[in-house]
N, C-alpha and C positions, 0 to 999 in steps of 0.2 A: 675480497671481501672474507677471504678464508682470517683474512688480521681484524675483521671487526669482529671476527666470532670470537676468536681468541680473545681479545680482550673483553670482549663481553662475559666468556665463561671466567676466562680470571678473577674477575670481580664478582661472580656470580649472581651478575645483572640488578645489582641493587646502584650502578651508576655511584660515582663521589656525589654529592649534596652537601651543603654548606656546613659551614664548620671541618667537612670530610676531605684530605685533601688525596688519600688513595693512597702517599705516599712511606704513610707512618707519620716521622716526628712532622711535618709542618713546617719546620723553620727555615727562613729565606737567608742571605748572605746578611749578616748582624747580629743571628739571631734572631730577630722580630718576627712575626706572622705576616706572613707576604699573600699576593693572588695566587692563582693557579697558574703553573706551567705550563708551557707552549704544547707540553707534550701530553697533562692535564686537561688542558682545554680542545686540543683535539679526540682525546681517547672519550670524553665525554659529548661533543657534538657527533661525537662515531657511532654510542649510546642511541643519544636522543634517535639519530637516524633511522639505527633497525629498530626501536622501540615503534615510531611513525612506520614502518615500513609495515613491521609486524603486523600492529591493528587494522590497516589498511588493507592486508593480505586477509585479516577475520571476517572482516565485510562480504558475503557474496553477492554476485553478478549476475543477471541473466544467465550468463552462461555455464554457472554452476549454478547446477538445480542440488536443490539438499536428497531429495528422493528419484531415481530415474523415474522417468514419465513411463504413465502406464498406456498400454495397446488396447485403445476401445473398441469396444463392439459398435457395429455399422448403424444401431438405432442412437446408443447412446453421443456416436463421433455427429449424429445430424444435430442434435440437440445440443449438445456443446457448439459446433458451428454454429447454430442459427439462435442461437441465445447469445454472442457474441456481441459486447458494446459496438454499437455501429453501422449493425447487420442492414440490410437493403430493408428489408420490409421494415423496422424501425424510419425510414423518410419516406414512406410513400404519404402521399395529401391525402385523396380522397378514399373516405374507408368505406370500402364498399360491401364490406357485411353487414351493417347497421342500417336496421328496417326502421321506418319512421312510422307508428300507426297515429291514426285519428284518436285525438281525445273521446272517451263514453261520453253519449249524450243521454241525458238525464231526460223524466216528464217535467214540462214549467223552462226548459232550457231556448232557449234564441238562437238560432242557428242567423249567424252575422251576416252570409252572402248574399242571404236572400230577405233574411228580418223572420222567416216563418218559426211559429214557438209549436215546440213538440207539446204535440198534446197529452191527459196524464191517460195513463194504460188504462185500457178494461178491467172490470172488476172481475175475480174469475170466481166461478160457484166455491162453495163451500165444503161442498162432498166431493169428496176424490176417491177416486179406485182402490 
């Protein structure tokens, strides 16, 4: 690992790209341009591995929280657990708290079960107290 870091520091972390051989002249036998030497290929491979490892280390996992976990009070802790998805209360089939009320009945309505028609309301005297 230390040799990999030394190679990265020596190069300035840039790596040898296309057209850069890293050795200066870049000429092989016979004076013509040739591909990368074995040492250069190994160095480039090591730099790529270092860059990938560094990028992977930048990603946070669940085990590495950004901020330390806050200590919640008893009420806040209850609501935190209660509102968590997948809680027990979310899976109950019977809604115990819902009360059904009968629809309102107005004069002239007919009750289906008996067929009875609701009579009109008595007129109230116009004089109020």
